[in-house]
N, C-alpha and C positions, 0 to 999 in steps of 0.2 A: 370471775375477774374481768373487768372491762379492759379491753386491749386497744380500744380506739385511741388514736393520737389526738383527736379533738374531743372536747367535752361534749357530753350528751345532756343538754338542758332538760329535756323531757324526763329522762330517767331520774335526774336530781329533783325535779319538781313533783314527781308523782307522789312522794311520801310527805311532802310539806304543803301540798296544794290546799288542804283544809285549813291548817294554821295560818297560811298566808292570806287566804280569803277572809278569815276572821280578823286578821291584823289590819288589812286594808279597810274593812268595814268599820272597825274601831277608829282608825285614823280619820276617816271621813266623818264619822259621828262627832268626834271631838272637835274637828275643825268647824263643822256646821254649827255646833253649839256655841263655840267661841265667837264665830263671826256674827251670830245673831244675838249676842249679848247674854246668852244663858249661862256662860261661865265667866266669872270675873276674878282674875288673879293677875292683873297687870303688874302689881308691885311684888309679886312673888318670883324669886329666881330659883330654879331647880338646877342643881349641879349635876347635870346628866353626864357630862364628860368624865367626871371622877367615877361615877357609878358605872358608866359604860366600860371604862378601863378595867375596873375590878372584875366585871362580868367577863371581859375578854380574857383576863388571866385564868379565870375558872375554866372557860372553854378551851383555852390552850392546854391546860393540864389534862382535860378529858380527851381531846383529840390526840395528844402525844401518847397518853397511856393506851388508847385504843390502837393506834398505829404500831406501837411497840409490840402489842399482842399479835397483830396481824403479821408483822415482819418476823417475829420469832417463829410463828407457825410456818411461814414460808421457808425460813432458814432450816428448821428441823426437817421439813420435807426434802430440802436439798441434801441434807445429810443422809436421809433414807435412800434417796436416789443414788448417791455416790456409793454407799455401802451395799446396796443391792447389786450394783455392778461388780463391786469387789467380791461379793459372795458368789456371783455367777462365775467370775474368772477363777476364783479359788476352787470351786467345785470341779471345773473342767480341768484345771492344771494340777491340783493336789490329790484328787480322788482318782486312783488308777484302777484298771481292770486286769492287772497283771497277776494278782494273787489267784491261787487255785479256787478259793471260795468266793471270788468276786461275783456280784449279781449284776447282770446286764440291765441297763436302764436306771440304775440307782442315781447316777449323776444327773440324768434328766429329771428325775423325781425331785431332787434337791432344788434345782433351778426352777422348775415349775411350781414347787411349793412356795418359793419366794415370790413368784408372780402372784399367786393366790394371796399371799400375805399382804401385799400393798393394796390390793383391791378390798380385802377384808378390813384393813385398817381404814381405808377411805369410807366405806359404808358405816363402819362402827362410829367414826367421828361425826358423821352426819345423822346418826340415829336411824339408819335404814336397815332393811333386812340383808342377810348375807348375799353377796353378788353371785351371778351365774358363773363367774370365773372360779369360784370355789369348787364347784362340781367339775369344771372343765380341766383344772390343773391339779387336782388331788384325787386320790382314790376314794371310793365310796365310804370305806371305813374311816379314813382320816377326816373326810368331810362331815360325817356324822358326829365324830368326836368334837370337831370344831364348832359345829352348830349347837351342840349341847353345852358348850362352855360358857361361863359367865363373861369372860374376857376373850372374845374370839381371836383378836390379833395375837394375844399372848399364846393362846392354844396353837395357833398356826406356827409361831416360832418354836414351840415345843415339838411340833411334828418335824420341823426341819432339824432340830437338835437330835431327835430320835433317829432320823435318817443318817445323820453324820455318825452317831454312835454305832449304828448298824454297819456302816462302812469301816469303822475302826475294828469291830469284831471280825469282819470278813477279811481284814488285812489290806483294805484298799487305801488306807491312809495311815501315815506314821503319827507318832505322838505330837511332835512339834507342829506339823501342818494342821493337825486337828485343833491344837490350842489356838492357832491363828484363825481358823474358821470360827471357833467359839468366841474369839475376841470380836470378830465382825458381828456375830449375832448379839453380843452384849451391847455394841454400839447401837444396833437397830433397836434393841429393847430400851436403851436410854433415850433415844429420840422419840420412840413411841410414848414413853413416860412423860416427856416434855409436852407432847401434843395432848395427852390426856389431862395433864395439869391445866393447860389453857382451857380445854373443853369443860372441865369440872369446876373451875374456879372463875366465876364470872367477874366482870369488872365491879369493884366495890360500889355499893349503892350510893355512897357519897359522890363518886365520880359520875354516876349516871343521873342522879336526881338533882343535885344542887346546881350544876351548870344549866340544865334545862329549865329548872324553876326560876333561877335568877334572870336568865335570858328572856323568858316570857314576861316577867315583871318589868324588865327594862323596856320591852316593846310596848307595854301598857302605859308606862310613865312617859316615854319619849315624846309623843305628840303634845302633851301638856307643856313640855319644856321648850319646844321649838315653834309652837303655833303663833306665838307673839312676833316672831321674826319672819316666818315663811308664809303665814296667813293661809291663803287657799292652796299654796304649794306644799302644805304640811303633809298630806297623804303621800306625796311623791318622796319627799326627803325622809320621812319616818318609815315609809314602806321599804325603801331601798336598804336602809340601815337594819331594819328588823329582819329582812330576808337574809342578809348576810349572817346575822346571829343564828337564825333558825337553820340555815344551811350548815353552819359549823356544828350545831347540835346533832344534825342528821348524819354528818360525816363521822362523828364520834360513835354514834349508834351503829352505823353500817360496818365499821371496822372492829368493833368490840368483840364480835363473835365470828371468827374466820371460818367456821365449819357449819353454818346454818343453811347451806345450799342456796345461797342467793347470788345475785350477780356480782357481789362485792367480796365473796369469800375466796380463799386460796383455791386455785384451780386443781383440785386433787384428782379429778377424773383424767385430765390431760397429763398430769404428772405420773399417775399410775400407769396410764397407757404407754407413756414414754419408757418407763421401766420395763413394762411387759415386752415391748418391741426389742429393747436392748438385750434382755435376758434370753428371749427366744432365738434371736439371731446368734447369740453366743453358743447355743447348742445346735444350731443349724436347723431350727424349726421355722416354719412360715409364720411371719408376724402380721398382725392386723394393721390397719391404717392408723395414722396419727389422728388424735382428736383435733378438730379445727374449730375456730370460733364460730358461733352462731349469732348472727346479728351483732357482731363485734364483741361478743361475750365468750370467754373461754371458761369452760366448766371443769 
């Protein structure tokens, strides 16, 4: 996620440099042909304003749908952050070591397993291998079970549930507090399901193809419509308008997939590290440093 307060033109231009170059070359070619009499359509009027308005509506639908996906993903990660903190607090305050069969370190295992969960979820959404935090915050047996699972984040939640069940068998938690902890795990599972829904359900092809297609057609037609008025200035006028349309298409594409590990995605690494710091401090462990932006990009 770009955190700069000012826009970064080079980052925006990097993905559209090729189409913009072709657009400007086309505008120059049309203008040259018209000014040398190779094109004769002085009595033809092209209603480019009406067509441009229709294309702008298509682009608006695309960008709004893409941003809605991005914002929902960020909101769900906010829910995971809050309920991870809740789980850490519940583990510390509701799981007691006063029973005769209590196991030392069980509370820390629950909290550390939640730290592993957010990192496993992060890498799963990005299609990456399990993170090193999985080995760091879980036992070797639990880590092996999670690595062998089809849905690794869900398997990690199951490990946390198994630890809570063990605490119940050992008399470290009463029934009602256990229900409360299970409710927190259920909310985490619901948020994970929402993130997986966004990941596994791409933006409909109509939203991705039609706005891009019609925007390009508009850019091709535009110099024919304005060359009679702008003459040699046509490449400037047509190019500026075309760049705006192409940028709108690129914005929609950038936001449509918030988990593809690009500079525009949800900063899951930073969010997971924040959760890690909060939970480790809850149990009195030393926490790592926060993730800071690199070249004004927060990962």
